[in-house]
C-alpha positions as CSV (number, residue, x, y, z in Angstrom):
1,M,221.9,197.0,139.2
2,A,222.9,200.1,137.4
3,N,220.9,203.3,136.9
4,S,218.6,203.6,133.9
5,T,217.0,206.4,132.0
6,S,213.3,207.1,131.3
7,A,212.2,206.9,127.7
8,S,210.7,210.4,127.2
9,L,212.0,213.0,129.7
10,K,215.3,211.1,130.2
11,L,215.0,211.1,134.0
12,T,217.7,209.2,135.9
13,V,215.9,206.1,137.3
14,Q,218.1,205.2,140.3
15,A,218.7,201.6,141.1
16,T,218.6,200.3,144.7
17,G,221.9,200.9,146.5
18,E,223.3,203.1,143.8
19,N,224.5,206.8,143.9
20,S,225.7,206.9,147.5
21,G,226.4,210.5,148.3
22,T,224.8,211.8,145.0
23,W,221.3,210.4,145.4
24,G,219.9,213.8,146.5
25,Q,221.5,215.7,143.7
26,I,220.2,213.3,141.1
27,T,216.7,213.5,142.6
28,N,216.8,217.3,142.6
29,T,217.7,217.3,138.9
30,N,214.9,214.9,138.1
31,L,212.5,217.3,139.9
32,L,213.7,220.2,137.9
33,I,213.2,218.2,134.7
34,L,209.7,217.5,135.8
35,E,209.2,221.2,136.5
36,Q,210.3,221.9,132.9
37,A,207.9,219.4,131.5
38,I,205.0,220.7,133.5
39,G,205.5,224.5,133.4
40,G,208.8,225.3,131.7
41,Y,209.2,227.9,129.0
42,Q,212.1,228.6,126.7
43,A,212.6,230.7,123.5
44,V,214.5,228.7,120.8
45,G,216.1,230.4,117.8
46,I,215.4,228.4,114.6
47,T,216.9,230.7,111.9
48,S,218.0,227.6,109.9
49,G,215.9,225.0,111.8
50,A,216.8,223.3,115.1
51,T,217.1,219.9,116.8
52,L,215.8,220.0,120.3
53,T,217.8,218.1,122.9
54,F,216.7,215.5,125.4
55,S,219.9,214.9,127.3
56,N,220.0,212.0,129.8
57,G,219.6,213.2,133.4
58,A,219.9,216.9,132.5
59,I,217.7,219.9,131.9
60,S,217.4,220.3,128.1
61,N,215.5,222.7,125.8
62,G,213.2,220.0,124.3
63,K,211.8,219.1,127.7
64,N,210.0,222.4,128.2
65,A,206.2,222.6,128.3
66,V,206.1,225.8,126.3
67,L,208.5,226.7,123.4
68,K,208.6,230.0,121.6
69,L,210.3,229.7,118.1
70,T,212.1,232.8,117.2
71,G,214.4,234.2,114.5
72,T,214.2,235.4,110.9
73,I,213.8,232.4,108.6
74,G,214.7,232.6,104.9
75,G,213.1,229.3,103.9
76,A,211.0,226.4,105.1
77,V,212.6,225.0,108.3
78,N,212.1,222.0,110.6
79,V,212.2,221.8,114.3
80,T,213.1,218.2,115.2
81,I,212.8,216.0,118.3
82,P,214.3,212.5,118.6
83,D,212.2,209.5,117.7
84,S,210.6,207.6,120.6
85,I,209.9,210.8,122.7
86,E,206.3,210.9,124.0
87,K,205.5,214.4,125.1
88,T,203.0,217.3,124.9
89,F,204.1,220.8,123.8
90,I,202.6,224.3,123.5
91,V,204.5,225.9,120.6
92,D,204.4,229.5,119.6
93,N,205.7,230.2,116.1
94,A,207.1,233.8,116.6
95,T,209.5,233.7,113.7
96,T,209.6,236.4,111.0
97,G,209.7,235.5,107.4
98,A,206.9,234.1,105.2
99,Y,208.0,230.4,105.2
100,T,206.6,227.2,106.7
101,V,207.8,225.8,110.0
102,T,207.4,222.1,110.7
103,F,207.7,220.5,114.2
104,K,208.4,216.8,113.7
105,T,210.2,213.7,114.9
106,T,213.5,212.7,113.3
107,S,212.0,210.0,111.2
108,G,208.3,210.7,111.3
109,S,205.8,213.3,110.2
110,G,204.9,216.5,112.0
111,V,202.8,219.6,112.4
112,T,203.3,222.5,109.9
113,W,202.6,226.2,110.4
114,A,201.7,227.8,107.1
115,A,203.9,230.6,105.7
116,A,201.6,233.3,107.1
117,D,200.7,231.4,110.3
118,K,202.5,232.9,113.3
119,G,200.1,231.4,115.8
120,T,200.3,229.0,118.7
121,K,199.5,225.2,118.6
122,M,199.2,222.5,121.2
123,I,200.8,219.4,119.8
124,Y,202.1,216.1,121.0
125,S,204.5,213.4,120.0
126,D,203.3,209.8,120.2
127,G,206.9,208.5,119.8
128,T,206.6,208.2,116.0
129,N,205.0,211.4,114.7
130,V,204.1,214.8,116.0
131,V,200.3,215.4,116.0
132,D,198.2,218.6,116.2
133,T,195.7,218.4,119.0
134,A,193.6,221.1,117.2
135,F,192.7,222.4,120.7
136,T,193.6,225.9,119.6
137,D,191.2,225.7,116.7
138,L,187.6,226.7,117.3
139,S,186.5,223.9,115.0
140,S,187.7,221.4,117.6
141,D,184.8,222.4,119.8
142,L,181.5,221.3,118.3
143,T,179.4,223.7,120.4
144,P,181.8,226.6,121.4
145,Q,180.4,229.2,123.8
146,L,182.1,232.6,124.1
147,A,182.9,234.0,127.5
148,G,183.4,237.4,126.0
149,T,183.4,239.4,122.8
150,L,184.7,237.6,119.7
151,D,187.6,239.7,118.2
152,C,188.7,238.4,114.8
153,N,192.0,240.2,115.2
154,G,192.0,241.4,111.6
155,N,191.1,238.0,110.2
156,N,188.0,236.8,108.3
157,I,185.1,234.6,109.3
158,I,184.6,231.9,106.7
159,I,181.0,230.5,106.3
160,D,180.6,227.6,103.9
161,G,177.9,228.0,101.3
162,G,174.5,226.9,102.4
163,N,175.3,227.4,106.1
164,S,173.7,230.1,108.3
165,I,174.0,232.3,111.3
166,L,171.4,231.0,113.8
167,D,169.4,232.5,116.6
168,E,169.4,231.1,120.1
169,S,166.8,228.6,119.2
170,S,169.0,227.3,116.3
171,N,166.7,228.8,113.7
172,E,168.2,230.4,110.6
173,Q,168.6,234.2,110.7
174,I,171.0,234.8,107.8
175,K,171.8,232.1,105.2
176,F,174.8,232.3,102.9
177,T,175.4,231.0,99.4
178,T,178.6,230.7,97.5
179,T,179.2,232.1,94.0
180,G,182.3,230.8,92.3
181,S,184.9,233.5,91.6
182,A,182.8,236.1,93.2
183,V,184.2,239.7,93.0
184,N,181.3,241.8,94.3
185,E,179.8,241.9,97.8
186,F,178.0,244.0,100.5
187,S,179.8,246.4,102.7
188,I,178.1,247.5,106.0
189,A,179.1,250.7,107.7
190,N,177.9,252.2,111.0
191,A,177.6,255.9,111.5
192,A,178.3,258.7,114.0
193,T,175.6,260.9,115.4
194,G,173.4,262.6,112.8
195,N,174.5,260.2,110.0
196,A,172.9,257.2,108.5
197,P,174.5,253.7,108.5
198,A,175.1,252.3,105.0
199,L,174.5,249.1,103.2
200,S,176.6,249.4,100.0
201,V,177.5,247.2,97.0
202,T,181.3,247.0,96.6
203,G,183.8,244.9,94.8
204,G,185.8,244.5,91.6
205,D,183.2,245.8,89.1
206,T,182.5,249.4,88.5
207,N,178.7,249.6,88.2
208,I,176.7,246.9,90.1
209,D,173.0,246.6,90.9
210,L,171.6,245.8,94.3
211,N,169.1,243.0,94.1
212,L,166.4,242.5,96.8
213,T,164.4,239.5,96.0
214,P,161.3,238.5,98.0
215,K,160.2,234.9,98.1
216,G,157.3,234.0,95.8
217,I,154.9,236.9,95.5
218,G,156.1,238.5,98.7
219,R,157.2,242.1,98.5
220,A,160.1,244.2,99.9
221,T,158.6,246.5,102.5
222,F,160.3,249.8,103.6
223,N,158.8,250.9,106.9
224,G,158.7,254.6,107.6
225,Q,159.3,257.3,105.0
226,G,161.5,256.8,101.9
227,K,163.7,259.0,99.8
228,I,164.5,258.0,96.2
229,Q,167.1,259.8,94.0
230,S,165.9,258.1,90.9
231,V,163.8,255.0,89.9
232,A,163.5,252.9,86.8
233,E,160.3,250.9,86.1
234,K,160.1,247.6,84.3
235,V,158.7,248.0,80.7
236,T,157.4,245.1,78.6
237,T,157.3,245.8,74.9
238,S,154.9,243.7,72.8
239,A,153.9,243.6,69.2
240,T,150.4,242.7,70.2
241,A,147.6,244.6,68.4
242,A,145.0,245.6,71.1
243,T,141.5,244.1,70.6
244,G,139.2,241.8,72.6
245,T,140.1,241.0,76.2
246,L,143.7,241.7,77.2
247,T,145.4,240.7,80.4
248,Y,147.7,243.0,82.3
249,D,149.9,241.1,84.8
250,V,151.2,243.6,87.4
251,L,153.8,241.2,88.7
252,T,155.5,241.3,85.3
253,Q,155.9,245.0,84.6
254,A,154.8,248.5,85.5
255,V,154.5,249.7,81.9
256,L,153.1,247.6,79.1
257,N,154.1,249.0,75.7
258,Y,152.2,247.8,72.6
259,T,153.9,248.6,69.3
260,S,151.2,247.5,66.8
261,N,148.1,249.6,66.0
262,A,145.0,248.7,67.8
263,A,142.6,246.4,65.8
264,G,139.5,247.0,67.8
265,N,138.2,248.3,71.1
266,W,139.4,246.2,74.1
267,T,138.7,245.2,77.6
268,L,141.7,245.3,80.0
269,N,141.7,242.6,82.7
270,I,144.2,243.6,85.4
271,R,145.5,240.8,87.7
272,G,148.6,239.7,89.5
273,D,149.6,237.1,87.0
274,G,148.4,233.8,85.6
275,S,148.7,232.2,89.0
276,N,147.9,235.0,91.4
277,S,145.0,237.4,91.6
278,L,145.5,241.1,92.2
279,D,143.4,240.7,95.4
280,S,145.9,238.1,96.7
281,I,149.0,240.3,96.2
282,M,147.5,243.5,97.6
283,D,146.6,244.4,101.2
284,T,143.6,246.6,102.0
285,G,144.7,250.2,102.0
286,E,147.3,249.8,99.3
287,S,147.4,251.1,95.8
288,I,149.2,250.2,92.6
289,T,149.7,252.3,89.5
290,I,150.3,250.9,86.0
291,A,150.4,252.2,82.4
292,H,149.4,250.8,79.1
293,L,150.6,252.3,75.8
294,V,148.5,251.6,72.7
295,P,149.2,253.1,69.3
296,N,146.3,253.9,66.8
297,G,146.4,254.2,63.1
298,G,143.9,256.1,61.0
299,T,141.0,254.2,62.6
300,P,141.3,254.8,66.3
301,Y,140.1,252.4,69.0
302,Y,140.1,252.6,72.8
303,N,139.8,250.8,76.1
304,S,136.1,250.4,76.4
305,A,135.9,248.3,79.6
306,V,138.1,247.4,82.7
307,Q,138.2,244.3,84.8
308,I,140.1,243.3,87.9
309,D,140.7,239.6,88.4
310,G,138.1,239.0,85.7
311,S,135.3,241.0,87.3
312,S,134.1,244.3,85.8
313,V,134.9,247.6,87.5
314,T,133.8,251.1,86.6
315,P,136.9,253.4,86.8
316,E,136.7,257.0,87.9
317,W,138.1,258.7,84.8
318,Q,140.2,261.8,84.8
319,G,138.1,264.8,83.7
320,G,134.8,263.2,84.9
321,S,133.9,261.0,82.0
322,A,135.1,257.8,80.3
323,P,136.7,258.1,76.8
324,T,134.4,257.3,73.9
325,G,137.2,256.8,71.4
326,G,140.9,256.7,70.8
327,N,143.1,259.2,69.0
328,A,144.0,258.6,65.3
329,N,147.7,258.3,64.4
330,S,148.8,258.7,68.0
331,I,149.9,256.7,71.0
332,D,147.3,256.7,73.7
333,V,148.6,256.1,77.2
334,Y,146.2,254.7,79.7
335,S,147.2,255.1,83.4
336,Y,145.3,253.1,86.1
337,T,145.7,253.6,89.9
338,I,144.0,250.8,91.7
339,I,143.2,251.1,95.4
340,K,142.2,248.1,97.4
341,T,139.5,249.1,99.9
342,G,138.5,245.6,101.1
343,S,138.5,242.0,100.2
344,A,138.2,241.8,96.4
345,T,137.0,245.4,96.5
346,F,138.7,248.1,94.5
347,T,138.5,251.7,93.5
348,A,140.1,252.4,90.1
349,L,141.2,255.8,88.9
350,A,142.0,256.0,85.1
351,S,143.1,258.4,82.5
352,Q,143.7,258.5,78.7
353,T,146.5,260.8,77.4
354,Q,147.2,261.3,73.7
355,F,150.8,261.5,72.5
356,A,151.4,262.3,68.8
């Protein structure tokens, strides 16, 4: 019986009684081919593509375990292995040139490196197609654990919208959302000794606000002292004519500006809003300051009573006494500072100032 050749590595399979005097040489070559397949490395130039060889009974470049693809490519290229070869490869695309590289069988499909991908892949041929094991992709490990520091090596981390960074108990710490065609973002910078780290708004637009939005009636709390270069307060302008009982919702604005002349004396009821009391949105030991602008015509009227959450309070008025009237043909500005001293218990400081 004559010698035969193995299907994938093309080893010489010696028949009984064959190769007298050359048996040892053939065996040594087979062992060297096995060494290639297990731990062999070779750089292969693929400037215009390449066909890897699998010669019968001989060491060949396609039989190596690790292949480094080199050269400057001027277009998309293929690296081809013969059909019917079954083998695993570690392939490093070390070419230069922004073009795709595809490692495939002669007749089947393969694995493609994108134009900008100069990375390493572990792939295998099943005899028909070349397949990516994805072992080099972190996504192939459903619960990856780092043994050291994660260095992105100049690349981005992509988090799908609605997904989060979790704590060690798998609870959400930071959740991300996706805005289509977004151009603005946060930038975070650390700082050297004596300098403050920075959270900044950056991006394509020139002037962009920074929105901090608590949930529900929650508030943004800044612990420690604060420094503000400038501040703008929300003003609500209304054509309402002051008279009767008016509600002031502190969750809606800091300044309530009436533009119609008062039609009578009024009671001002200060609350959180239609669903929340002032008591529920303030902690004991906190204060809030609001302003109410009311114009008067020739017959002036004034704020004759104050309520908080529908209950009457007697403010401490600036100057020592409550106003007994308004100011004709003027805008009267009422300022109220409300201090919560206990559960549903408040001290109110008030003032009336004429602007004409």
